[in-house]
C-alpha positions in Angstrom: -0.1 -0.3 0.2 1.2 3.6 -0.5 0.6 6.9 0.8 1.5 10.3 -0.1 1.5 13.5 1.9 0.3 16.8 -0.6 -0.9 20.2 0.1 -4.6 21.8 0.1 -4.9 25.1 1.2 -1.2 25.6 2.5 -1.6 22.4 4.9 -0.4 19.3 4.6 -2.8 16.3 3.7 -2.7 12.1 4.3 -3.9 10.6 1.0 -3.8 7.0 -0.2 -1.5 6.3 -3.8 -4.6 4.6 -5.8 -2.5 4.2 -9.3 -2.0 7.1 -10.7 -4.2 8.9 -8.1 -4.8 10.2 -4.7 -7.6 10.1 -2.4 -7.3 11.9 1.0 -8.5 9.9 3.7 -10.4 12.7 5.0 -12.7 12.6 2.0 -13.3 8.7 2.6 -13.7 9.9 6.7 -13.9 13.0 8.1 -12.8 11.6 11.6 -9.2 10.2 9.7 -6.3 12.3 10.9 -5.1 14.8 7.8 -1.0 14.1 9.1 0.3 11.3 8.6 2.6 11.3 11.9 -0.5 12.6 14.4 -2.5 9.5 12.5 0.7 7.3 13.6 0.8 8.7 16.8 -3.0 7.8 17.1 -2.6 4.7 16.5 -5.7 4.8 13.7 -5.4 1.8 11.4 -3.9 3.0 8.7 -4.2 0.0 6.1 -8.3 -0.4 7.3 -8.4 3.5 6.5 -6.9 3.5 3.2 -8.9 0.4 1.9 -12.0 2.2 3.1 -10.7 5.4 1.1 -10.3 2.8 -2.0 -13.8 1.3 -1.6 -15.2 4.7 -1.4 -16.3 7.1 -3.5 -14.8 10.0 -2.3 -13.0 12.2 -5.0 -10.0 11.4 -7.3 -7.2 13.5 -7.5 -4.2 13.2 -9.9 -1.6 12.3 -8.6 0.7 14.7 -10.8 -1.4 17.3 -10.5 -1.2 17.9 -6.9 1.6 19.9 -4.9 3.3 17.3 -2.7 4.6 18.1 0.7 8.2 16.3 3.0 5.7 12.6 4.1 6.8 13.6 7.8 6.2 17.4 6.9 7.5 17.7 11.1 9.2 14.3 12.6 9.6 14.4 15.7 13.0 13.1 15.4 14.9 12.6 11.8 17.9 10.3 12.9 20.3 9.8 10.0 23.6 7.8 9.0 26.8 8.6 7.5 29.0 6.2 6.4 26.4 3.0 6.2 27.4 2.1 2.5 31.1 0.6 2.7 32.4 1.9 -0.5 30.7 5.2 0.2 33.3 5.3 3.7 36.4 4.0 1.5 35.5 6.9 -1.3 35.9 9.5 2.1 39.3 8.3 3.1 37.4 5.9 6.3 37.4 2.5 7.3 34.3 0.6 7.5 32.9 2.1 10.8 31.9 0.2 13.7 29.2 2.2 15.5 27.0 4.2 12.9 27.5 7.5 12.7 24.6 9.6 13.7 23.6 13.1 13.0 20.0 14.3 12.8 17.8 17.3 10.1 15.0 19.8 11.0 12.1 19.5 10.1 13.0 23.2 8.1 15.6 21.3 6.3 12.6 18.8 4.7 11.5 19.5 0.8 8.9 17.9 -0.4 8.8 15.7 -4.0 9.1 18.0 -6.7 10.8 21.1 -4.5 13.4 22.4 -5.5 16.8 22.2 -3.6 19.0 25.1 -2.7 22.3 25.8 -3.1 23.2 28.4 -0.4 25.0 31.8 -0.9 27.4 30.8 1.0 29.0 27.6 -0.9 28.8 26.4 -4.2 29.8 22.9 -2.9 26.2 21.2 -2.7 26.6 17.8 -2.6 23.5 14.6 -3.3 22.9 11.4 -1.3 20.5 9.1 -2.0 18.9 7.3 1.0 16.5 5.5 2.1 14.5 6.6 4.0 12.2 4.7 7.6 9.2 5.7 9.1 8.8 4.8 12.7 4.8 3.3 12.8 5.0 2.6 16.9 6.5 3.1 19.7 10.3 1.4 19.9 10.8 0.7 23.7 14.1 1.0 25.2 16.5 -1.5 24.6 14.1 -3.4 22.0 16.2 -6.4 20.4 17.1 -6.4 16.9 15.0 -9.7 16.0 11.4 -7.4 16.9 12.7 -4.4 15.7 11.1 -4.8 12.2 7.7 -4.5 13.5 8.0 -1.1 14.8 8.4 0.2 10.8 5.4 1.5 9.3 7.5 2.0 5.6 9.4 3.1 3.7 10.6 6.2 1.1 13.0 8.0 -0.6 15.2 10.9 0.4 18.3 13.4 -0.5 20.5 13.7 1.3 21.8 17.1 -0.1 24.7 18.4 1.4 27.0 21.5 1.7 30.6 19.6 2.5 32.3 22.5 3.4 29.8 23.1 6.2 30.0 19.9 7.2 33.7 19.7 7.6 33.5 22.9 9.8 33.2 20.6 12.5 33.1 17.3 13.7 29.8 16.7 14.0 27.9 17.3 10.2 24.8 19.1 11.8 25.4 22.2 9.9 26.4 21.0 6.9 22.9 18.5 6.6 20.6 21.2 8.0 20.5 24.4 5.7 16.9 25.1 3.9 16.1 23.1 1.1 18.3 20.5 1.0 16.1 17.2 2.4 14.6 16.6 -0.1 11.4 13.5 0.9 9.0 11.5 -0.9 7.0 11.2 -3.0 5.2 8.1 -1.3 5.7 5.8 1.5 4.9 2.1 1.0 4.0 0.1 3.8 6.4 -2.3 4.7 4.1 -5.2 4.9 4.6 -4.5 0.3 8.5 -4.9 0.6 11.2 -7.6 1.4 11.6 -7.9 5.3 14.0 -4.7 6.2 13.6 -3.6 3.0 16.4 -5.6 2.0 17.9 -6.6 -1.4 16.6 -3.1 -3.7 18.3 -1.3 -5.7 19.0 2.1 -5.2 20.3 4.8 -7.5 21.1 8.0 -7.7 20.9 10.2 -11.2 22.4 13.6 -12.1 21.3 15.2 -14.9 19.8 11.5 -16.0 23.4 10.5 -15.6 24.0 8.1 -13.0 26.0 8.9 -10.1 25.5 6.6 -7.8 24.3 2.8 -7.8 24.0 0.2 -5.4 21.4 -2.2 -3.3 20.0 -2.0 -0.4 21.8 -5.2 1.0 25.7 -3.3 0.6 23.9 -1.3 4.0 26.9 -1.7 6.4 24.2 -1.6 9.7 20.8 -3.0 8.7 17.5 -0.9 9.6 17.1 -3.8 12.5 20.3 -2.9 14.3 19.6 0.4 13.2 16.9 0.4 15.0 18.1 -2.1 18.0 21.6 0.3 18.2 18.6 3.9 18.3 17.0 1.9 20.8 19.3 2.1 23.2 19.8 5.1 23.4 16.8 6.8 23.0 12.3 6.7 22.5 11.7 5.7 18.5 8.0 7.7 18.0 5.4 7.0 15.5 6.4 9.2 12.8 10.1 9.3 13.2 12.2 9.4 10.7 15.6 7.2 10.1 17.5 7.8 7.5 19.7 4.9 6.1 23.3 6.6 4.4 24.1 7.2 1.4 26.2 4.3 -1.4 29.3 5.6 -3.0 29.6 8.3 -6.2 29.5 11.0 -4.1 30.2 14.9 -5.8 32.6 15.2 -3.3 34.8 12.1 -3.9 35.0 12.6 -7.6 37.9 14.0 -9.8 37.2 16.8 -9.7 34.3 17.3 -7.6 30.8 16.9 -8.8 28.6 19.8 -7.3 25.3 20.7 -7.9 24.0 24.0 -9.7 21.6 25.9 -10.4 20.0 23.8 -13.2 20.5 20.3 -12.4 17.8 17.6 -11.1 19.2 15.0 -9.4 16.9 12.2 -8.8 17.0 9.2 -6.3 14.7 6.2 -7.3 14.9 3.2 -5.2 13.7 -0.5 -6.9 9.7 -1.0 -5.3 9.0 2.2 -4.1 9.5 5.5 -6.3 11.1 8.1 -8.0 12.1 11.2 -6.0 13.0 14.3 -8.3 13.7 17.6 -7.0 15.5 20.3 -9.3 18.6 22.9 -8.1 18.4 26.8 -7.6 20.7 29.2 -6.6 19.3 30.8 -3.4 17.7 34.2 -4.1 20.1 37.3 -3.1 
């Protein structure tokens, strides 16, 4: 099953995807929450709500005709992993990490499918990172075991962890280079976990700059898989419904190329994950 978040009158609305069309869950049932995170926090059975919407006479809209929002517009937490593919760690001159390189993203950095990634005025070193995003569906108790971890996942989506590399390297912590406005592409759809292999393992992930393949890997190549990552985080903090985990990028990023390849105004980056979808973001320069 697929869900998306779109904008109606400037506010995010949750919809189920029916082929090339969408059905607003509130149009089918006025009691349905309009926000994915709120629906998950309330314990709403979204599978049942979606099935009811698909059987209803509620209006359908063309997916291509609506303005999308970030899939989870305001996650409680967005936890990202760095160096989670061995080839990417290697191209950056690092060994395989013994523990994930975690960092956070703020909600103000997130953007939707179709929104423009913004090259900041303060730096031209604007890079791409194709990644798998995990949306938590139920509260993960502290010290949850790896063997139990996947039961807490609601679904998966695409993410482009666009990075301002010189700012990323200004401090030992990467956060400042990962939180510029207009740098966290997220969407366009969520595919529920039951429609994908366990842990979204074995899916091809590809990143393309202006149609040219720059990153091409498989989610099986991740050093820390989804279940292990959730268990490691649960040692430290409580994961809540609507939280997001972004699972790191494979090799091929712009900064590791000779010469480096930086995204610039007029470019377009696509993140495609097998059986999930394709996230597309054009690139613009920050307005003066």
